[in-house]
Structure formats: structure tokens, C-alpha cells
RONU-626101 format. One line per field, with one value per residue (C-alpha): residue number from 1; residue in three letters; x, y, z. Coordinates in Angstrom, 1 decimal, padded with zeros to 4 digits. Layout:
num c(NUM/...)
residuo c(ALA/...)
u c(X/...)
v c(Y/...)
w c(Z/...)
end
This chain:
num c(1/2/3/4/5/6/7/8/9/10/11/12/13/14/15/16/17/18/19/20/21/22/23/24/25/26/27/28/29/30/31/32/33/34/35/36/37/38/39/40/41/42/43/44/45/46/47/48/49/50/51/52/53/54/55/56/57/58/59/60/61/62/63/64/65/66/67/68/69/70/71/72/73/74/75/76/77/78/79/80/81/82/83/84/85/86/87/88/89/90/91/92/93/94/95/96/97/98/99/100/101/102/103/104/105/106/107/108/109/110/111/112/113/114/115/116/117/118/119/120/121/122/123/124/125/126/127/128/129/130/131/132/133/134/135/136/137/138/139/140/141/142/143/144/145/146/147/148/149/150/151/152/153/154/155/156/157/158/159/160/161/162/163/164/165/166/167/168/169/170/171/172/173/174/175/176/177/178/179/180/181/182/183/184/185/186/187/188/189/190/191/192/193/194/195/196/197/198/199/200/201/202/203/204/205/206/207/208/209/210/211/212/213/214/215/216/217/218/219/220/221/222/223/224/225/226/227/228/229/230/231/232/233/234/235/236/237/238/239/240/241/242/243/244/245/246/247/248/249/250/251/252/253/254/255/256/257/258/259/260/261/262/263/264/265/266/267/268/269/270/271/272/273/274/275/276/277/278/279/280/281/282/283/284/285/286/287/288/289/290/291/292/293/294/295/296/297/298/299/300)
residuo c(MET/LYS/ILE/PHE/ILE/ALA/GLY/GLY/THR/GLY/PHE/VAL/GLY/ALA/SER/LEU/ALA/PRO/LEU/LEU/LEU/SER/GLY/GLY/HIS/GLN/LEU/ILE/VAL/ALA/GLY/ARG/HIS/PRO/SER/LYS/ASN/SER/VAL/SER/HIS/PRO/LEU/LEU/THR/PHE/LEU/SER/ALA/ASP/THR/SER/GLN/PRO/GLY/SER/TRP/GLN/LYS/ALA/LEU/ALA/THR/VAL/ASP/ALA/VAL/ILE/ASN/LEU/ALA/GLY/ALA/GLY/ILE/PHE/ARG/ARG/TRP/THR/GLU/PHE/TYR/LYS/LYS/THR/LEU/TYR/ASP/SER/ARG/VAL/LEU/THR/THR/ARG/HIS/ILE/VAL/GLU/GLY/LEU/ARG/GLU/SER/ALA/CYS/THR/THR/LEU/ILE/ASN/ALA/SER/GLY/VAL/GLY/PHE/TYR/GLY/ASP/ARG/GLY/ASP/ASN/ILE/LEU/ASP/GLU/THR/GLU/HIS/ALA/GLY/GLN/ASP/PHE/LEU/ALA/ARG/LEU/SER/ARG/ASP/TRP/GLU/PHE/GLU/ALA/LEU/ASN/ALA/GLY/SER/ILE/GLY/ILE/ARG/ALA/THR/VAL/CYS/ARG/PHE/GLY/VAL/ILE/LEU/GLY/TYR/GLU/GLY/GLY/ALA/LEU/GLU/GLN/MET/VAL/ARG/PRO/PHE/LYS/LEU/PHE/ALA/GLY/GLY/PRO/ILE/GLY/THR/GLY/LEU/GLN/TRP/PHE/SER/TRP/ILE/HIS/ILE/SER/ASP/LEU/THR/ALA/GLY/ILE/LEU/HIS/ILE/LEU/ASN/ASP/SER/THR/ILE/SER/GLY/PRO/VAL/ASN/PHE/CYS/ALA/PRO/ASN/PRO/VAL/ARG/ASN/LYS/ASP/MET/ALA/LYS/ILE/LEU/GLY/ARG/VAL/LEU/LYS/ARG/PRO/ALA/PHE/LEU/PRO/THR/PRO/GLU/PHE/ALA/LEU/LYS/LEU/VAL/LEU/GLY/GLU/PHE/ALA/SER/VAL/LEU/LEU/ALA/SER/GLN/ARG/VAL/ILE/PRO/SER/VAL/LEU/LEU/GLN/HIS/GLY/PHE/ARG/PHE/LEU/PHE/PRO/SER/PRO/ASP/ALA/ALA/LEU/ARG/ASN/LEU/ILE/ARG/LYS)
u c(-039.4/-036.1/-034.1/-031.0/-028.9/-026.2/-023.5/-024.9/-021.5/-021.2/-022.1/-025.9/-026.0/-024.4/-027.4/-030.1/-029.2/-029.8/-033.1/-034.3/-033.1/-034.9/-038.1/-037.5/-036.4/-033.9/-030.9/-028.4/-025.8/-023.5/-020.3/-016.6/-015.6/-017.4/-017.2/-016.0/-019.6/-020.9/-023.6/-023.4/-026.9/-028.6/-030.9/-028.0/-025.8/-022.8/-022.1/-018.6/-019.2/-018.2/-021.7/-020.4/-019.5/-022.1/-021.5/-022.8/-024.0/-027.0/-028.4/-029.2/-031.7/-034.0/-034.7/-035.6/-038.7/-037.1/-033.8/-032.2/-029.3/-026.9/-023.8/-021.5/-018.0/-017.6/-017.8/-015.8/-012.5/-010.7/-012.2/-009.7/-011.1/-010.4/-012.2/-015.2/-015.5/-015.3/-018.1/-020.2/-019.6/-020.1/-023.6/-024.9/-023.5/-024.4/-028.0/-028.1/-026.9/-029.4/-032.3/-031.0/-030.8/-034.3/-035.9/-036.4/-037.2/-040.4/-039.0/-041.7/-039.7/-036.5/-035.4/-032.4/-030.2/-029.7/-028.8/-029.9/-026.9/-029.6/-030.8/-027.5/-026.8/-030.2/-029.8/-032.9/-035.3/-037.5/-037.0/-039.5/-039.5/-041.1/-038.0/-035.7/-032.1/-029.1/-026.3/-023.1/-021.3/-023.1/-026.5/-025.8/-024.6/-027.7/-030.0/-028.4/-028.4/-032.1/-032.8/-031.4/-033.4/-036.7/-036.2/-037.3/-040.8/-040.8/-040.6/-043.3/-041.2/-042.1/-039.0/-038.2/-035.2/-034.2/-032.5/-030.4/-029.3/-026.2/-026.4/-025.6/-024.6/-022.9/-019.5/-017.8/-019.7/-020.2/-020.5/-017.0/-015.6/-017.7/-016.7/-012.9/-012.2/-014.4/-012.4/-009.3/-011.1/-011.2/-014.8/-017.1/-019.1/-017.9/-017.6/-020.2/-022.2/-025.4/-025.9/-028.7/-027.7/-030.2/-029.5/-031.0/-030.3/-029.3/-032.2/-034.7/-033.1/-033.3/-036.8/-037.7/-036.5/-038.5/-041.5/-041.2/-040.7/-044.0/-046.0/-046.6/-048.1/-044.8/-042.7/-040.5/-038.3/-038.4/-036.4/-034.6/-034.0/-035.3/-038.2/-036.0/-033.0/-030.7/-028.1/-024.5/-023.6/-026.5/-025.6/-022.0/-023.4/-025.5/-022.6/-020.4/-023.0/-023.4/-019.7/-019.1/-016.6/-016.4/-017.9/-016.5/-013.6/-015.0/-013.3/-012.7/-014.0/-010.7/-008.9/-011.6/-011.2/-007.5/-007.5/-010.5/-010.8/-014.1/-015.5/-015.5/-018.5/-020.6/-019.8/-020.5/-023.8/-027.1/-030.0/-033.1/-034.8/-038.2/-039.3/-042.8/-043.4/-042.5/-044.6/-047.6/-047.4/-047.5/-043.8/-042.9/-039.3/-037.7/-035.2/-036.8/-034.5/-030.7/-030.2/-031.9/-030.2/-026.7/-027.2/-028.3/-025.4/-022.7/-023.9/-023.6)
v c(-005.7/-006.9/-003.9/-003.7/-000.6/000.2/002.5/001.7/002.0/005.7/008.9/008.6/004.8/004.9/006.8/005.2/001.5/001.8/003.5/000.8/-002.0/-000.4/-000.8/-004.6/-004.4/-006.9/-005.3/-006.2/-003.4/-003.3/-001.4/-001.8/-001.8/-001.7/001.8/002.6/003.3/-000.1/-001.7/-005.3/-006.7/-010.1/-008.5/-007.0/-008.7/-006.9/-007.6/-006.5/-005.2/-002.6/-001.8/000.3/-003.0/-005.8/-008.9/-011.6/-008.9/-008.3/-011.8/-010.4/-008.0/-010.9/-011.5/-008.0/-005.9/-002.5/-000.9/002.3/003.4/005.8/004.8/007.5/008.8/011.9/015.2/017.2/017.3/018.8/017.4/016.1/014.7/011.2/011.9/013.4/010.0/008.3/010.6/009.8/006.0/005.4/007.0/006.4/002.9/001.6/002.8/001.2/-002.1/-002.0/-001.6/-004.4/-006.6/-005.8/-007.1/-010.5/-009.3/-008.9/-005.6/-002.9/000.2/002.0/005.0/006.6/009.4/012.5/016.1/019.7/020.1/018.9/022.5/024.2/027.8/029.4/032.7/033.7/031.4/029.3/025.7/022.9/019.5/020.7/022.8/021.9/020.7/023.0/022.8/022.3/019.1/018.3/019.1/016.8/014.0/014.3/014.3/011.1/009.5/010.2/008.9/005.5/005.3/006.3/003.6/001.3/002.5/000.6/-002.7/-001.8/-000.5/002.7/004.9/007.9/010.2/012.1/015.4/015.9/019.3/019.8/017.1/018.3/015.3/014.3/013.0/013.9/015.2/018.9/020.1/018.9/021.0/024.0/024.0/023.7/027.4/028.6/026.7/028.5/031.9/032.2/031.5/033.5/033.5/031.9/034.4/037.1/035.0/035.9/032.4/030.3/027.4/024.4/022.0/019.2/017.7/014.0/013.0/014.6/013.0/009.5/010.0/011.3/008.1/006.1/008.2/007.5/003.8/003.7/006.0/004.2/007.3/009.1/008.7/010.7/013.6/014.7/017.6/016.6/020.0/021.8/024.2/027.2/027.7/030.5/032.6/031.5/034.6/034.0/030.3/031.5/033.9/031.2/028.7/031.4/032.2/028.5/027.9/031.3/032.2/035.2/034.9/037.9/036.5/035.7/033.2/035.1/033.4/033.6/031.8/029.1/028.4/028.4/025.8/023.7/024.2/023.2/021.9/025.5/026.2/023.8/026.0/029.2/028.0/029.3/026.9/028.0/024.7/023.9/020.4/020.7/017.0/016.0/018.8/017.9/014.3/015.2/015.0/017.0/018.3/017.9/020.6/023.2/026.0/026.1/027.5/024.5/022.0/023.4/023.6/020.0/018.8/020.9/019.8/016.2)
w c(013.3/011.7/010.4/008.3/009.0/006.4/007.7/011.1/012.9/012.2/014.0/013.5/013.8/017.2/018.6/016.4/017.2/021.0/020.4/018.1/020.4/023.3/021.2/020.8/017.2/015.8/014.0/011.4/011.4/008.4/008.3/007.5/011.2/014.5/016.0/019.5/020.4/019.0/021.1/022.3/022.4/021.8/019.2/017.2/014.6/013.1/009.5/008.2/004.6/002.0/000.9/-002.0/-003.6/-004.4/-002.3/000.0/002.4/000.1/001.0/004.5/002.8/002.0/005.7/006.9/007.2/006.8/005.7/007.1/004.9/006.6/004.6/003.3/003.7/005.9/004.1/006.8/005.1/002.0/-001.2/-003.8/-007.0/-005.6/-002.4/-004.3/-006.0/-002.6/-001.4/-004.4/-004.6/-000.8/-001.1/-004.6/-005.2/-001.8/-002.3/-005.7/-004.3/-001.5/-003.9/-006.1/-003.1/-002.1/-005.4/-003.9/-000.4/001.6/002.9/002.9/003.9/002.9/004.9/003.1/004.2/002.1/003.0/002.8/000.4/-002.1/-002.3/-003.0/-002.0/-001.9/000.1/002.1/000.3/002.6/001.4/002.0/000.4/-002.9/-003.8/-006.7/-006.4/-006.6/-009.2/-007.2/-006.5/-003.2/-004.8/-007.7/-005.4/-003.3/-006.3/-007.7/-004.2/-003.8/-007.3/-006.4/-003.2/-004.7/-007.4/-004.6/-005.3/-008.6/-006.7/-004.2/-001.4/000.5/000.1/002.2/001.7/004.8/004.0/007.1/008.3/010.3/013.0/016.5/018.7/021.8/020.5/017.2/014.2/013.4/017.0/017.9/015.0/016.0/019.6/019.0/018.1/020.9/023.5/022.1/022.5/018.7/017.9/015.7/012.5/009.2/006.3/006.5/009.0/007.1/005.6/007.0/009.2/009.2/012.1/014.1/017.5/017.2/019.5/017.2/014.2/015.6/016.9/013.4/011.8/014.3/013.5/009.7/010.4/012.3/009.9/006.6/005.1/004.8/001.7/-000.6/000.6/004.2/005.6/008.9/010.4/013.4/012.6/013.6/011.3/012.3/010.6/011.1/013.1/015.5/016.0/016.8/019.4/021.0/021.1/022.6/025.2/026.1/026.3/028.1/025.4/023.0/019.5/017.6/015.6/012.1/009.8/006.5/003.4/001.5/004.4/004.5/000.8/001.1/003.8/002.8/-001.0/-002.5/000.8/002.1/-000.2/002.1/005.1/003.3/001.6/002.8/003.3/005.2/005.4/007.0/008.1/006.6/006.1/009.7/011.1/008.9/010.1/013.8/014.7/017.8/018.2/021.6/020.7/018.4/019.4/019.0/022.5/024.2/021.9/022.5/026.3/026.4/024.3/025.9/029.4/028.4)
end
């Protein structure tokens, strides 16, 4: 299969590309710059492109069987109004341009990233794929992002939107941020620690994308989270135990908001997300528990 990966040089793409190449797939990886983890392989072509803008890169879409869209500026920083526009455009406009480019393509499948931020702050509610969107900035962004992707259905393309939980991976990403205070013996819960934390091991995320690629019966929203979400305070305890560090110093809510501004609301929001669609379609998680996931990642 020939696959176009937008945003393929980022955190997820660096793990996904080797998995797809090992299966014999031919890849066109689009990004602004090759990452330090970029793979050199005879089946891989790197395409330098700003996918938030229309351009000649869209011509490559006419030649592929499937598209995986991972493009989007990182959310882990303070949000200014300018950066919120960057977050929005890098996701929503890229997806719009991809669907436009697919109108003359024989492509049959679009797998598009999204996030559990779609649901907003929902307390203890158990959230499957049928739940409605929240009302905050990240929820509105996710709703608009998914709308653009699902428009591919109108041109006969199977479209899936993957609502990623917090992705725990080997280098960089959320885990790097989580580990840092523990290494300084200052780890602990965020705010009250009662908010639900929905997460997924990077290996399960990439395997889940491959599962969707191979199962033509899956479309629409799919939660990409381990089946066992935990409260933030419990995740902190597990991480402290794995790192052999204390986990009793909470980060006060007011301090988080002072330092991070609006982005702090993402860390304080509660989303108890269940991957109903993946489980119903026979996907088996390698790392269903946070303890096993963190031990695997910290060891590596």
C-alpha cells in the first residue's frame, strides 16, 4: 500500500513510519523538516511542505492508497492568541487541504488525528465515542478538525478520526514533561489530582492505526486510549514508584495557571475515556495498565 503521512516527522510519525515500512508499505512523509528520528529507507520519500497552505504537495495525494494525517503544532506550551491560531490552522487547514487534494485521487482511506480534548472537562463521566463535544477552545478545535476530516466521506473515502489520549512514548512527548519534576524529587499530582487521566502507550497507538488501516469496517470517531484511565494522583504514584522517587508534592492549580495560562486547563481537565470502538473491533492492547506501560518506557 502507498501511504501519505502528513506531519510524519513528528513524535508519533517517528514511531509509526518504521512499523509501516516493516510491513512493506511505501511511504510519502510530509513535514516542514526531517526530524532527528527520521528513517532512511528505500520505500520512504520525504516531502518538505507546509501542509497548512495549499501547494504542489497536494499532487502527491493523487498517487496514494491511504492518508494518515498527524499534522499539528504542539500543544505543550503557553497559549497566546497568536499561538492558538497556529494550533487551529496547523490542524484544521491541513485537513481541509488534504480532503481537497483527495477529490481526484483513488485513495480509499483517511486516518486523521484528533484528541480527547474533544470532550472538554467532563468530571467522572465515562466517555465513549458517542459522547458530545465540550465547549472550551481545545474541544472546539477538535470538533472543527474532525468535521474537515469526515467531509472525506462525501467523496467516497472512509474517514476515521483518532481521538488520542496523552501519548506516552520513548523520547519526548508528555512523558518527558512528566518525568522531569520526579527526577528533581518534586513530583506529585497536578491540582487536586482527582481528574481522570486518559493515556496510551505509543506502541498501542501505532498498532491501533495499523489495525484501522487493515479493517475497512472502522470509520468515524475512535478513542485512542488504554482501557484503564486513572486519576492524576494515581498516575503520579505509579510514576514515582517506577522511578523510585517520592510523589507527594502537588502542583497547585493557581501556580499552574500563573505559569501556563489557558493551557493549564488542559492539565486540569478530567476525561475518563474508554476505547469502545477499538475493543469492539478486536484490538488487543499490549499495555492496558499504566504500571506496565511506564515500566516498559522508563526501562527503555
